[in-house]
Residue, then its C-alpha position, 0 to 999 in steps of 0.5 A: m500500500p502506498t503512502y500519500e502526502y496531503k497538505c491542509q489549505k487552512c493551516g498548512l499542515v503537511f502529513e502522510e497517510f498510508q492508504s490503499i490504492s483504491a481508497k478515496p483521497l482524504t478531504s479534511c485535515k487531521k489536526p485537531g480543531c482545524d477541519g480544513v480542506v486537504k489536497r493530495l500532493f504529488s510526491p516522487g515516491a519511494g526508491f528501491l531498497f535492496k536488502g541482503s547480499g547479491f545485488y550488484i550492478t554487474d548482475y544485470r549486464s548483457d552477455s556481450y558485456k560479460r564476455s568482453a569483460s572476462s576476456e579483458s581480465s584474462s588478457t590483463s592477468t596474462a600480460s601481468t604474469s608475462s611481465s613479472k617473469s621477464s622482470s625476474a629474469 
């Protein structure tokens, strides 16, 4: 269920309300004694919240990217191995 933001036209109170998508928008202020008319505000919504291990940017790469990255890393490790052999000789 989403959280909606409302603003009172009378007292200026901004508050959030946890409502069902099918619920009708609120019409009156929640502040005791105010009874002003409220308007639902546009809000950016919530971002994704990833919890736990396993969420990495590379998890969603294309197959061609993964192939080129693995070939690049293997060629880099081969070059570093050959350069270390030549420097020790």
